[in-house]
Backbone as CSV, one residue per row, in Angstrom:
resi,resn,N_x,N_y,N_z,CA_x,CA_y,CA_z,C_x,C_y,C_z
1,MET,-9.260,-0.857,-32.330,-9.239,-2.103,-31.588,-8.215,-3.041,-32.216
2,THR,-7.507,-3.775,-31.364,-6.539,-4.747,-31.858,-7.269,-6.021,-32.271
3,GLY,-6.528,-7.086,-32.516,-7.129,-8.352,-32.910,-7.930,-8.988,-31.789
4,THR,-8.470,-10.153,-32.077,-9.248,-10.876,-31.074,-8.634,-12.245,-30.814
5,ILE,-8.968,-12.799,-29.655,-8.553,-14.148,-29.282,-9.753,-14.872,-28.690
6,GLN,-9.653,-16.161,-28.637,-10.694,-16.986,-28.028,-10.236,-17.357,-26.625
7,CYS,-10.917,-16.844,-25.612,-10.600,-17.131,-24.217,-11.468,-18.299,-23.756
8,ALA,-10.883,-19.249,-23.055,-11.639,-20.402,-22.563,-12.736,-19.976,-21.596
9,GLU,-12.512,-18.883,-20.880,-13.494,-18.408,-19.894,-14.478,-17.397,-20.470
10,HIS,-14.018,-16.519,-21.361,-14.829,-15.391,-21.810,-15.209,-15.422,-23.285
11,GLY,-14.756,-16.410,-24.024,-15.088,-16.487,-25.447,-14.273,-15.511,-26.275
12,ASP,-14.839,-15.051,-27.393,-14.158,-14.144,-28.313,-13.986,-12.778,-27.659
13,GLN,-12.736,-12.346,-27.534,-12.416,-11.107,-26.822,-11.298,-10.354,-27.529
14,GLN,-11.149,-9.091,-27.164,-10.033,-8.283,-27.641,-8.725,-8.879,-27.133
15,MET,-7.717,-8.885,-27.961,-6.374,-9.320,-27.611,-5.687,-8.173,-26.866
16,THR,-5.117,-8.469,-25.679,-4.403,-7.463,-24.898,-3.076,-8.040,-24.423
17,PHE,-2.183,-7.154,-23.971,-0.867,-7.580,-23.505,-0.540,-6.901,-22.186
18,VAL,-0.071,-7.693,-21.212,0.296,-7.196,-19.884,1.557,-7.915,-19.417
19,CYS,2.232,-7.349,-18.419,3.356,-8.082,-17.824,2.782,-9.290,-17.091
20,GLU,3.574,-10.335,-16.994,3.080,-11.569,-16.386,2.645,-11.386,-14.930
21,HIS,3.179,-10.393,-14.248,2.877,-10.182,-12.834,1.425,-9.769,-12.610
22,LEU,0.847,-9.069,-13.581,-0.535,-8.610,-13.448,-1.556,-9.732,-13.596
23,ILE,-1.164,-10.832,-14.191,-2.121,-11.894,-14.480,-2.720,-12.483,-13.209
24,ARG,-1.897,-12.734,-12.210,-2.392,-13.322,-10.968,-2.139,-12.439,-9.754
25,GLY,-1.616,-11.231,-9.989,-1.269,-10.350,-8.890,-2.446,-9.573,-8.330
26,LYS,-2.208,-8.983,-7.167,-3.179,-8.082,-6.536,-2.410,-6.926,-5.920
27,GLY,-2.860,-5.712,-6.194,-2.254,-4.530,-5.610,-0.859,-4.214,-6.117
28,LEU,-0.525,-4.653,-7.321,0.821,-4.452,-7.854,0.981,-3.157,-8.641
29,GLY,-0.097,-2.394,-8.784,-0.074,-1.198,-9.622,-0.451,-1.573,-11.036
30,PHE,-0.907,-0.600,-11.796,-1.343,-0.858,-13.170,-0.934,0.337,-14.010
31,ASN,0.163,0.191,-14.743,0.748,1.266,-15.541,0.499,1.025,-17.021
32,PHE,0.285,2.115,-17.762,0.078,2.022,-19.205,0.215,3.406,-19.802
33,PHE,0.423,3.453,-21.102,0.394,4.712,-21.833,-0.970,4.792,-22.504
34,PRO,-1.761,5.825,-22.219,-3.089,5.935,-22.833,-2.998,5.953,-24.357
35,GLU,-3.927,5.257,-24.982,-4.025,5.214,-26.435,-5.445,5.614,-26.808
36,PRO,-5.614,6.689,-27.571,-6.958,7.190,-27.897,-7.871,6.154,-28.546
37,ASP,-7.312,5.254,-29.335,-8.130,4.278,-30.051,-8.138,2.902,-29.414
38,ASN,-7.619,2.790,-28.193,-7.538,1.486,-27.531,-7.855,1.655,-26.052
39,SER,-8.986,1.149,-25.623,-9.382,1.274,-24.216,-8.625,0.295,-23.317
40,ARG,-7.857,-0.601,-23.920,-7.070,-1.577,-23.156,-5.632,-1.608,-23.666
41,PRO,-4.868,-0.535,-23.414,-3.482,-0.500,-23.890,-2.593,-1.460,-23.097
42,ASP,-1.440,-1.797,-23.657,-0.475,-2.649,-22.963,-0.261,-2.110,-21.552
43,ALA,-0.114,-3.022,-20.582,-0.022,-2.602,-19.181,1.052,-3.399,-18.448
44,TRP,1.559,-2.819,-17.345,2.611,-3.452,-16.558,2.515,-2.975,-15.119
45,CYS,3.095,-3.770,-14.207,3.029,-3.488,-12.770,4.041,-2.412,-12.363
46,ASN,3.974,-1.990,-11.102,4.888,-0.955,-10.601,6.344,-1.397,-10.632
47,ASP,6.630,-2.665,-10.300,8.018,-3.132,-10.332,8.578,-3.082,-11.751
48,CYS,7.769,-3.472,-12.734,8.216,-3.388,-14.127,8.406,-1.925,-14.543
49,GLU,7.586,-1.031,-14.009,7.729,0.393,-14.320,9.049,0.929,-13.779
50,ILE,9.441,0.511,-12.588,10.719,0.947,-12.010,11.875,0.509,-12.911
51,ILE,11.823,-0.721,-13.372,12.883,-1.231,-14.251,12.848,-0.520,-15.596
52,ARG,11.644,-0.328,-16.152,11.505,0.367,-17.437,12.098,1.768,-17.346
53,GLU,11.803,2.481,-16.254,12.332,3.834,-16.082,13.847,3.822,-15.896
54,SER,14.368,2.815,-15.208,15.809,2.772,-14.937,16.638,2.584,-16.211
55,VAL,16.043,2.000,-17.246,16.753,1.814,-18.517,16.210,2.748,-19.598
56,ASN,15.444,3.741,-19.173,14.890,4.757,-20.079,13.980,4.187,-21.158
57,GLY,13.144,3.239,-20.780,12.167,2.698,-21.720,12.246,1.199,-21.822
58,TRP,11.498,0.672,-22.737,11.511,-0.775,-22.952,12.740,-1.171,-23.754
59,ASP,13.440,-2.165,-23.265,14.568,-2.749,-23.978,14.597,-4.235,-23.647
60,GLU,15.620,-4.922,-24.076,15.698,-6.366,-23.867,15.641,-6.720,-22.378
61,GLU,16.332,-5.942,-21.547,16.364,-6.208,-20.102,14.980,-6.011,-19.476
62,SER,14.380,-4.851,-19.722,13.086,-4.572,-19.093,11.989,-5.493,-19.623
63,GLU,12.033,-5.816,-20.904,11.055,-6.746,-21.469,11.255,-8.157,-20.914
64,GLY,12.499,-8.519,-20.630,12.773,-9.833,-20.049,12.184,-9.990,-18.663
65,VAL,12.222,-8.918,-17.885,11.635,-8.946,-16.544,10.112,-8.956,-16.631
66,ALA,9.562,-8.173,-17.544,8.103,-8.050,-17.663,7.457,-9.326,-18.189
67,LYS,8.139,-10.029,-19.067,7.576,-11.230,-19.690,6.140,-10.962,-20.148
68,ILE,6.024,-10.065,-21.107,4.718,-9.654,-21.619,3.912,-10.873,-22.054
69,SER,2.659,-10.911,-21.598,1.790,-12.058,-21.838,0.485,-11.617,-22.471
70,LEU,-0.109,-12.514,-23.211,-1.375,-12.276,-23.891,-2.540,-12.545,-22.940
71,LEU,-3.505,-11.625,-22.922,-4.739,-11.792,-22.146,-5.920,-11.393,-23.007
72,CYS,-7.074,-11.962,-22.706,-8.288,-11.491,-23.367,-8.728,-10.189,-22.695
73,GLY,-9.595,-9.448,-23.346,-10.058,-8.170,-22.814,-10.714,-8.275,-21.446
74,ALA,-11.516,-9.296,-21.224,-12.186,-9.452,-19.926,-11.178,-9.803,-18.834
75,CYS,-10.190,-10.639,-19.151,-9.138,-10.952,-18.182,-8.300,-9.706,-17.881
76,TYR,-8.068,-8.877,-18.884,-7.366,-7.597,-18.715,-8.134,-6.718,-17.738
77,ASP,-9.443,-6.609,-17.932,-10.262,-5.783,-17.047,-10.175,-6.266,-15.605
78,ARG,-10.175,-7.578,-15.408,-10.057,-8.148,-14.059,-8.682,-7.813,-13.475
79,ALA,-7.612,-7.984,-14.275,-6.263,-7.664,-13.802,-6.157,-6.185,-13.434
80,LYS,-6.773,-5.335,-14.224,-6.743,-3.894,-13.930,-7.456,-3.595,-12.612
81,MET,-8.609,-4.195,-12.410,-9.362,-3.977,-11.177,-8.575,-4.468,-9.960
82,LEU,-7.946,-5.627,-10.062,-7.236,-6.210,-8.928,-5.918,-5.506,-8.599
83,ASN,-5.323,-4.839,-9.580,-4.008,-4.248,-9.377,-3.982,-2.737,-9.298
84,SER,-5.073,-2.082,-9.659,-5.133,-0.622,-9.587,-5.292,-0.167,-8.145
85,PRO,-4.740,0.997,-7.811,-4.918,1.524,-6.459,-6.390,1.748,-6.163
86,LYS,-6.758,1.515,-4.952,-8.157,1.697,-4.537,-8.427,3.123,-4.156
């Protein structure tokens, strides 16, 4: 498990990172690389995945588009539910 943060809505939670688009988006896709020791790995939307693939991974350009943002674990779970394919 990574560190923790204090969320105004959910209290003490796991610290997670997602592209800014997932925070308020719906149906944008939810991409991540599975991590055996982390049930909430860094995540990004389909548009960020297209850019990441076009530059063969994360670099300054793809990270600039993604604008990785900090979320609490419960907010991450909500973003995953809202953006994952049904």
